[in-house]
C-alpha positions in Angstrom: 0.0 0.0 0.0 1.4 3.4 -1.0 1.9 6.0 1.8 1.4 8.9 -0.6 -0.7 8.6 -3.7 -2.8 10.7 -6.1 -5.9 10.2 -8.1 -6.0 11.7 -11.6 -9.6 12.4 -12.5 -9.8 13.1 -16.3 -13.2 14.6 -17.2 -14.5 15.0 -20.8 -17.6 16.7 -21.9 -19.3 18.1 -25.1 -17.1 16.0 -27.4 -20.1 15.4 -29.6 -18.7 12.1 -30.9 -15.4 13.7 -31.8 -13.4 10.5 -32.4 -10.2 11.6 -34.0 -8.4 12.7 -37.2 -9.3 16.3 -36.6 -8.0 19.5 -34.9 -8.7 20.2 -31.3 -9.7 17.7 -28.6 -10.9 14.2 -29.6 -11.4 10.9 -27.9 -8.3 9.6 -29.7 -6.1 12.3 -28.2 -7.6 12.0 -24.8 -6.7 8.3 -25.0 -3.1 9.2 -25.8 -3.1 11.6 -22.8 -4.4 8.9 -20.5 -1.7 6.5 -21.6 1.0 9.0 -20.7 -0.4 9.5 -17.2 -0.4 5.7 -16.6 3.4 5.8 -16.6 3.5 8.1 -13.5 4.3 6.4 -10.1 1.7 6.4 -7.3 -1.0 7.7 -9.7 -4.4 6.1 -10.0 -6.5 7.2 -13.0 -10.3 7.7 -13.2 -11.6 8.6 -16.7 -15.1 10.1 -16.8 -17.6 12.0 -19.0 -20.0 14.7 -17.9 -22.2 14.4 -21.0 -22.5 15.4 -24.6 -19.8 13.1 -25.9 -21.9 10.2 -27.3 -23.5 12.4 -30.0 -27.1 11.2 -29.2 -28.6 14.3 -30.6 -26.9 13.8 -34.0 -28.4 11.9 -36.9 -26.8 8.5 -37.0 -28.3 5.2 -38.0 -25.6 2.7 -37.2 -26.5 0.1 -34.5 -23.3 0.6 -32.5 -22.5 4.1 -31.1 -18.8 4.8 -32.2 -18.2 7.0 -29.1 -19.2 4.1 -26.8 -16.8 1.9 -28.7 -14.0 4.4 -28.1 -14.8 4.8 -24.5 -14.9 1.1 -23.9 -11.4 0.8 -25.4 -10.2 3.7 -23.3 -11.6 2.0 -20.2 -13.8 4.9 -19.0 -14.8 4.4 -15.3 -18.1 6.2 -15.3 -20.3 8.7 -17.2 -23.0 11.3 -16.4 -25.8 12.3 -18.7 -26.5 15.8 -19.9 -29.4 17.3 -21.9 -27.9 16.2 -25.2 -27.8 12.6 -24.1 -31.4 12.7 -22.9 -32.7 14.2 -26.2 -33.5 10.7 -27.5 -34.1 8.1 -24.8 -34.5 5.2 -27.1 -31.3 5.9 -28.9 -29.5 6.4 -25.6 -30.7 3.1 -24.2 -29.4 1.3 -27.3 -26.0 3.0 -27.0 -25.8 2.1 -23.3 -26.4 -1.6 -24.1 -22.9 -1.6 -25.5 -21.2 0.3 -22.6 -18.8 -1.6 -20.4 -18.8 1.1 -17.7 -21.7 2.6 -15.6 -23.6 5.7 -16.5 -24.9 7.1 -13.2 -27.6 9.5 -12.2 -29.4 9.9 -8.9 -32.4 12.0 -10.1 -33.2 10.7 -13.6 -36.0 8.4 -12.4 -38.7 6.1 -13.6 -42.0 8.1 -13.7 -43.9 5.5 -11.7 -41.4 4.2 -9.1 -39.2 7.3 -9.0 -36.2 4.9 -8.8 -33.1 5.7 -10.9 -33.8 4.8 -14.5 -30.3 4.2 -15.7 -28.3 1.9 -13.5 -27.0 3.1 -10.1 -26.8 6.7 -8.7 -23.3 6.1 -7.4 -20.2 4.0 -7.8 -17.6 2.8 -5.2 -14.0 2.7 -6.3 -11.3 1.0 -4.2 -8.1 2.9 -4.7 -5.0 2.0 -2.7 -7.4 0.6 -0.1 -9.4 3.8 0.1 -13.1 3.8 -0.6 -13.8 6.6 -3.0 -17.5 7.1 -3.8 -18.7 9.1 -6.8 -22.4 10.3 -6.8 -23.9 11.8 -10.0 -26.8 14.0 -10.8 -28.5 15.8 -13.7 -29.0 19.6 -13.4 -31.0 20.1 -16.6 -34.6 19.5 -17.7 -36.2 16.6 -19.6 -38.3 17.5 -22.7 -40.3 14.5 -23.9 -40.0 13.6 -27.5 -42.7 15.0 -29.9 -46.0 13.1 -29.6 -45.0 11.2 -26.4 -48.1 11.3 -24.1 -46.5 9.3 -21.2 -43.0 10.6 -20.5 -40.4 7.8 -20.2 -38.4 9.6 -17.5 -39.1 11.7 -14.5 -36.5 14.3 -13.3 -36.5 14.4 -9.5 -35.4 17.5 -7.5 -31.6 17.5 -7.7 -31.0 18.8 -4.1 -33.2 16.3 -2.3 -32.0 13.4 -4.5 -28.4 14.1 -3.8 -29.0 14.6 -0.1 -31.0 11.3 0.2 -28.4 9.3 -1.6 -25.5 10.8 0.4 -27.3 9.7 3.6 -27.7 6.2 2.2 -24.1 6.0 1.2 -22.7 7.1 4.6 -25.1 4.6 6.3 -24.2 1.6 4.1 -20.8 2.2 2.5 -18.8 4.3 5.0 -16.7 6.0 2.4 -13.3 7.7 2.9 -13.9 10.4 0.3 -16.9 11.5 -1.7 -17.1 13.3 -5.1 -20.4 14.6 -6.5 -20.6 15.1 -10.3 -23.5 17.1 -11.8 -24.1 17.8 -15.4 -25.8 20.9 -16.9 -25.0 23.0 -13.9 -26.4 26.5 -13.8 -27.0 29.2 -11.1 -30.6 28.0 -10.5 -29.3 24.6 -9.4 -26.7 26.1 -7.0 -29.1 25.5 -4.1 -27.7 21.9 -4.0 -24.7 23.5 -2.3 -26.8 23.8 0.8 -26.8 20.0 1.3 -23.2 18.9 0.6 -22.2 17.7 4.1 -19.6 15.0 3.9 -18.7 15.8 0.3 -15.1 16.3 -0.5 -15.5 17.8 -4.0 -18.4 18.9 -6.2 -17.6 18.8 -9.9 -20.0 20.3 -12.5 -20.4 20.2 -16.2 -21.5 23.2 -18.2 -24.7 23.1 -20.3 -23.4 25.2 -23.2 -20.3 25.3 -25.4 -19.1 27.9 -27.8 -17.6 27.2 -31.2 -14.5 29.2 -32.3 -15.7 29.1 -35.9 -12.4 27.7 -37.0 -12.7 24.0 -38.0 -15.4 22.6 -40.1 -17.3 19.4 -39.7 -15.5 16.2 -40.8 -15.9 12.5 -40.8 -14.1 9.4 -39.9 -15.0 5.9 -41.1 -18.4 5.4 -42.5 -20.4 8.5 -41.7 -19.3 9.1 -38.0 -19.8 12.9 -37.8 -17.0 14.9 -36.2 -17.9 18.2 -34.6 -16.4 21.7 -34.9 -13.6 22.6 -32.6 -14.9 23.9 -29.2 -13.0 26.6 -27.3 -12.2 26.5 -23.6 -13.7 29.9 -22.7 -14.3 30.1 -18.9 -13.2 28.5 -15.7 -14.5 29.3 -12.3 -13.6 28.0 -8.8 -15.6 28.5 -5.7 -14.3 27.7 -2.2 -17.3 26.9 0.1 -16.1 26.4 3.7 -18.4 24.4 6.0 -18.0 25.4 9.6 -14.3 24.7 9.9 -14.6 21.2 8.2 -12.6 20.3 5.1 -13.5 22.8 2.4 -15.8 21.8 -0.4 -14.8 22.8 -3.9 -17.0 23.6 -6.8 -15.5 23.6 -10.3 -17.4 24.9 -13.3 -15.7 24.6 -16.6 -16.6 25.2 -20.2 -13.7 23.2 -21.7 -13.9 19.8 -23.3 -11.3 18.0 -21.1 -10.2 18.8 -17.6 -7.7 17.1 -15.2 -8.1 17.1 -11.4 -5.3 15.6 -9.3 -6.3 14.7 -5.8 -3.5 13.9 -3.3 -3.8 11.7 -0.2 -1.7 10.2 2.5 -2.3 6.8 4.0 -2.7 6.8 7.8 -3.0 3.8 10.1 -6.8 3.4 9.7 -7.8 6.5 7.7 -6.7 8.5 4.7 -5.6 12.2 4.9 -6.7 14.5 2.1 -3.6 16.7 1.2 -5.2 19.0 -1.5 -5.8 19.0 -5.2 -4.9 20.8 -8.4 -7.2 21.6 -11.4 -6.2 22.3 -15.0 -8.0 22.7 -18.3 -5.9 20.6 -20.7 -7.7 21.3 -24.0 -4.6 22.9 -25.6 -2.2 20.3 -24.3 -4.4 17.4 -25.5 -5.1 19.0 -28.9 -1.4 19.0 -29.6 -1.0 15.2 -29.0 -0.7 12.6 -31.7 -3.6 10.2 -32.5 -4.1 6.9 -30.8 -4.2 4.8 -34.1 -5.2 1.6 -32.3 -8.4 3.4 -31.3 -9.0 4.8 -34.8 -8.5 1.3 -36.3 -11.0 -0.1 -33.8 -13.6 2.5 -34.8 -13.1 1.8 -38.5 -13.6 -1.9 -37.8 -16.9 -1.5 -36.0 -18.5 1.2 -38.3 
């Protein structure tokens, strides 16, 4: 067991099925970045997505979602939905049937039972003996498809859902550190900050992206649409102290890929949180070479 260790949390969002062979950030280049991190000592990698990377809202008729194929190859650890992913529930469910990793959400529920509709609301990761729990939630709205009389999904209140599941987790799992990930965050959902007791970090995804107008749409393989380059325009950090306890951090980013490094020290029976660093890595990732094994895999399955 390592005395000092770090967790590298790589977060993608709004990739819009950007697979590779293009300028800017793509899944292929994120894969190359992840492989470089795996060479660092005492570093444990968690790869995640905060929505908008599967391209559910794009016209695409193939049975297998190419972004999910890439994410399986890259060994993503978890994903969180955003409004783009929920724009077509039937297409989303078909894509998730091929996913080897969980897509979590605590407040996207079945309209009758109000239980989570897609898998589990949280995931437990054992890292260097430490129990790290990630809870996810959706901060946007659900608009039923045209002509749908009985909505497939029900969006529960984000604040009460997160609070309820945090209580359950601390009663049943006894975690060492908890991260809450919320997609489509805006100022109206900021009330959830009131009920974050026991949370080490709150990570949010932005609902909007801005195109720089530079690159044009392209394709790879048999009709897999690639999106325009997206700029990393804003980055905000809020430090929310809670009555002298370990501070809770809220990160709001509009970039496509972000790297959070969390540092810990192993004690006799507990784990000490030593701090963290956050960086937008769009520019760094966009300059990397392609992962050609990933591109070959996508061409094979398309």
